[in-house]
C-alpha positions as CSV (number, residue, x, y, z in Angstrom):
1,M,154.1,-23.2,33.7
2,A,156.6,-21.3,36.0
3,K,157.6,-22.5,39.4
4,Q,154.5,-21.9,41.7
5,Q,155.0,-19.3,44.5
6,A,152.7,-18.6,47.3
7,L,149.0,-18.1,46.3
8,K,147.9,-14.4,46.2
9,A,145.0,-14.3,44.1
10,V,142.0,-16.4,42.8
11,L,140.5,-15.5,39.5
12,I,136.9,-16.8,39.1
13,D,134.8,-17.3,36.0
14,L,131.0,-16.5,36.3
15,S,128.7,-18.1,33.8
16,G,128.8,-21.9,34.4
17,T,130.9,-21.6,37.5
18,L,129.0,-19.5,39.9
19,H,125.7,-19.5,38.1
20,I,123.7,-20.5,35.1
21,E,121.7,-17.7,33.8
22,D,119.2,-17.1,36.9
23,T,120.2,-20.2,38.8
24,S,123.3,-20.4,41.0
25,V,125.5,-23.4,41.4
26,P,124.4,-24.9,44.8
27,G,126.6,-23.6,47.7
28,A,128.5,-21.1,45.5
29,Q,127.6,-18.2,47.7
30,E,128.8,-19.6,50.9
31,A,131.9,-20.9,49.3
32,L,132.6,-17.4,48.0
33,N,132.1,-16.0,51.5
34,R,134.5,-18.6,52.8
35,L,137.2,-17.8,50.1
36,R,136.8,-14.2,51.1
37,Q,137.8,-15.0,54.7
38,A,141.2,-16.1,53.2
39,P,144.2,-14.1,52.7
40,V,143.9,-14.0,48.9
41,A,142.7,-11.6,46.5
42,V,139.6,-12.3,44.5
43,K,138.6,-11.1,41.0
44,F,135.9,-12.3,38.7
45,V,136.7,-12.6,34.9
46,T,134.2,-13.4,32.4
47,N,133.7,-13.6,28.7
48,T,129.9,-12.9,29.1
49,T,128.9,-10.7,26.2
50,K,125.2,-10.9,26.2
51,E,124.6,-8.2,28.8
52,C,126.5,-5.1,30.0
53,K,128.5,-5.1,33.3
54,R,125.8,-3.4,35.3
55,M,123.1,-5.9,34.3
56,L,125.6,-8.7,34.9
57,L,126.3,-7.4,38.5
58,E,122.4,-7.0,39.2
59,R,121.8,-10.5,38.2
60,L,124.6,-11.7,40.5
61,Q,123.5,-9.7,43.4
62,R,119.9,-10.9,43.0
63,L,121.3,-14.5,43.4
64,G,122.7,-13.5,46.7
65,F,126.6,-13.0,45.5
66,S,128.4,-10.4,47.6
67,I,130.2,-9.0,44.6
68,Q,131.2,-5.3,43.7
69,E,131.4,-3.8,40.2
70,Q,135.1,-3.1,40.3
71,E,135.8,-6.7,41.1
72,I,134.5,-7.8,37.5
73,F,136.8,-7.8,34.6
74,T,135.0,-8.5,31.4
75,S,135.9,-9.2,27.7
76,L,133.5,-6.3,26.7
77,T,135.8,-4.1,28.8
78,A,138.8,-5.3,27.1
79,A,137.2,-4.9,23.7
80,R,136.3,-1.3,24.4
81,N,139.8,-0.5,25.4
82,L,141.1,-1.9,22.2
83,V,138.6,0.2,20.3
84,E,139.7,3.3,22.1
85,Q,143.3,2.6,21.7
86,N,142.9,2.1,18.0
87,S,140.6,5.0,17.5
88,V,138.1,3.0,15.3
89,R,134.4,3.3,14.8
90,P,133.1,-0.2,15.2
91,L,130.0,-2.0,13.8
92,L,128.9,-3.6,17.0
93,L,127.7,-7.2,16.6
94,L,126.3,-7.4,20.1
95,E,123.1,-7.9,21.9
96,D,121.3,-4.7,22.8
97,S,121.7,-5.3,26.5
98,A,125.5,-5.3,25.9
99,L,125.6,-1.9,24.2
100,E,125.9,0.2,27.4
101,D,129.5,-0.9,27.8
102,F,130.2,1.0,24.6
103,S,128.4,4.1,25.4
104,G,130.1,7.2,24.2
105,I,132.1,5.3,21.4
106,A,131.4,6.6,17.8
107,T,129.9,4.0,15.5
108,S,128.7,6.0,12.5
109,E,130.2,5.0,9.2
110,P,132.1,2.1,10.8
111,N,135.5,1.2,9.8
112,A,135.9,-1.9,12.1
113,V,133.9,-4.9,13.3
114,V,133.3,-5.9,16.9
115,I,131.7,-9.2,17.4
116,G,130.6,-11.0,20.6
117,L,127.5,-13.3,21.4
118,A,124.5,-11.5,19.5
119,P,121.7,-14.3,18.8
120,D,119.1,-11.6,18.0
121,H,121.4,-10.1,15.4
122,F,123.1,-13.0,13.8
123,N,121.4,-13.2,10.5
124,Y,122.5,-13.0,6.9
125,K,122.1,-9.3,6.4
126,V,124.0,-8.2,9.4
127,L,126.8,-10.7,9.1
128,N,126.9,-9.9,5.1
129,N,127.5,-6.2,6.1
130,A,130.4,-7.2,8.5
131,F,131.9,-9.5,5.8
132,R,131.8,-6.4,3.4
133,L,133.5,-4.1,6.0
134,I,136.2,-6.6,6.7
135,L,136.8,-7.2,3.0
136,D,137.4,-3.3,2.5
137,G,140.1,-3.5,5.2
138,A,138.2,-3.1,8.6
139,P,139.8,-5.0,11.5
140,L,137.8,-7.9,13.0
141,I,137.8,-7.7,17.0
142,A,136.3,-10.7,18.6
143,V,135.2,-10.2,22.1
144,H,136.1,-13.9,22.6
145,K,136.0,-17.1,20.4
146,A,134.2,-19.5,22.8
147,R,132.7,-22.6,20.9
148,Y,129.5,-22.9,23.1
149,Y,128.3,-22.2,26.5
150,K,125.7,-23.4,29.1
151,R,122.1,-22.1,29.1
152,S,119.3,-23.3,31.3
153,D,117.7,-25.2,28.3
154,G,121.3,-26.8,27.4
155,L,124.1,-26.0,25.4
156,A,124.2,-23.1,22.8
157,L,126.7,-21.7,20.2
158,G,129.1,-19.2,21.3
159,P,130.4,-16.3,19.1
160,G,133.5,-18.5,17.9
161,P,131.7,-20.2,15.2
162,F,130.5,-16.8,13.7
163,V,133.9,-15.1,14.2
164,T,135.5,-18.2,12.4
165,G,133.0,-18.0,9.5
166,L,134.0,-14.2,8.9
167,E,137.7,-15.2,9.2
168,Y,137.2,-18.0,6.8
169,A,135.3,-15.9,4.2
170,T,137.3,-12.9,4.4
171,G,140.9,-14.5,4.8
172,T,141.6,-12.5,7.7
173,Q,142.5,-13.2,11.3
174,A,140.4,-11.6,14.2
175,T,142.1,-10.1,17.1
176,V,140.7,-11.8,20.2
177,V,140.6,-9.9,23.4
178,G,138.9,-12.2,26.0
179,K,139.8,-15.5,27.5
180,P,141.8,-17.5,26.6
181,E,144.3,-14.6,25.5
182,K,147.4,-14.0,27.7
183,T,146.9,-10.3,27.5
184,F,143.2,-10.6,29.0
185,F,144.6,-12.5,32.1
186,M,147.6,-10.2,32.5
187,E,145.3,-7.2,32.5
188,A,142.9,-8.9,35.2
189,L,146.1,-9.5,37.4
190,R,147.6,-6.0,37.0
191,D,145.6,-4.2,39.5
192,L,146.1,-7.0,42.0
193,D,149.8,-6.6,42.0
194,C,150.1,-10.4,41.4
195,K,152.4,-12.4,39.2
196,P,150.6,-15.3,37.3
197,E,152.4,-17.9,39.2
198,E,150.8,-16.6,42.4
199,A,147.4,-17.0,41.1
200,I,144.8,-19.6,40.4
201,M,141.9,-19.6,37.9
202,I,138.5,-21.4,38.6
203,G,136.5,-22.1,35.5
204,D,134.0,-24.6,33.6
205,D,135.7,-24.0,30.2
206,V,138.5,-26.2,29.8
207,R,140.2,-24.3,26.8
208,D,139.5,-20.7,27.5
209,D,139.4,-20.6,31.5
210,V,141.9,-23.5,32.5
211,G,144.0,-23.6,29.3
212,G,144.3,-19.9,28.9
213,A,145.1,-19.3,32.5
214,Q,147.8,-22.2,32.6
215,N,149.3,-20.8,29.3
216,T,149.7,-17.5,31.1
217,G,151.6,-19.2,33.9
218,M,148.8,-19.5,36.5
219,R,147.2,-22.9,37.9
220,G,143.9,-23.8,36.5
221,I,141.0,-25.5,38.3
222,L,138.2,-27.0,36.0
223,V,134.8,-27.4,37.6
224,K,132.3,-29.9,36.5
225,T,129.4,-27.5,36.0
226,G,128.2,-25.2,33.3
227,K,129.5,-26.3,29.9
228,Y,131.8,-29.1,31.4
229,R,131.4,-32.4,29.5
230,E,132.9,-35.8,30.5
231,G,136.3,-36.0,29.2
232,D,137.0,-32.3,28.9
233,E,140.1,-32.4,31.3
234,G,141.9,-34.5,28.9
235,K,141.5,-31.9,26.1
236,I,144.3,-29.6,27.0
237,N,148.1,-30.0,27.6
238,P,149.2,-29.5,30.3
239,L,146.2,-31.1,32.1
240,P,144.4,-29.1,34.5
241,Y,146.1,-28.4,37.9
242,V,143.0,-29.9,39.5
243,T,139.5,-30.9,38.5
244,C,136.7,-30.4,41.1
245,D,132.9,-31.4,41.0
246,N,131.8,-27.6,41.6
247,F,133.0,-24.4,42.8
248,P,132.5,-25.1,46.6
249,Q,135.0,-28.1,46.2
250,A,137.4,-25.9,44.3
251,V,137.2,-23.3,47.2
252,D,137.9,-26.2,49.5
253,H,141.1,-27.3,47.7
254,I,142.3,-23.5,47.7
255,L,141.8,-23.2,51.4
256,K,143.8,-26.4,52.0
257,L,146.7,-24.9,50.0
258,L,146.6,-21.8,52.4
259,I,147.0,-23.9,55.5
């Protein structure tokens, strides 16, 4: 990583870091309020693809988090931006609750495949349709490639295994737009007028949150909530800048840096 400069921004993961489905991490709301009193910018960056940004924001506000829509940057937004830039008509392998973020995008006679987390649609017929499109030259756009995530009933498969299956079957490589891609983090920092070395990322995914951020030049704080499993901190190189039990403890660390 580049030499660190004074801290100007904190990027925060959502699912697994602030909440797990409809349950918040204990003390997370109060910790976020404390962080907002500090002289740093705050932005929320998420790979969540099961619901559109509006529904995600409503969920967070119901849980008592003081968050505004413009503060959230999602991998769905990044995927839509890429679709528009490339002027393609995507087959959207997404949950119905996420489709709102692609409203206005032409999808008839698709010539591209966009895949996120779509448990209700990951069946043989749908995946085979995507397989045939890709064989015929359609680009494969992965909203992200997370291996698994945390639900209220335990760990669950993410979109990564399905993306990898399509890559393997077609002999192609997906364009990945969400975390841990450097372009995702740089886009999140762009409107904060912040360099990577002036930012810290907090997340529960050691590879996508922490590893991706540190490969971009940021510091990464791993929290032991959400999808965290014992020993995760040793799975990336360089190791996480700091490992904390939870989001409130991560905020405590950041506030000490600012003294």
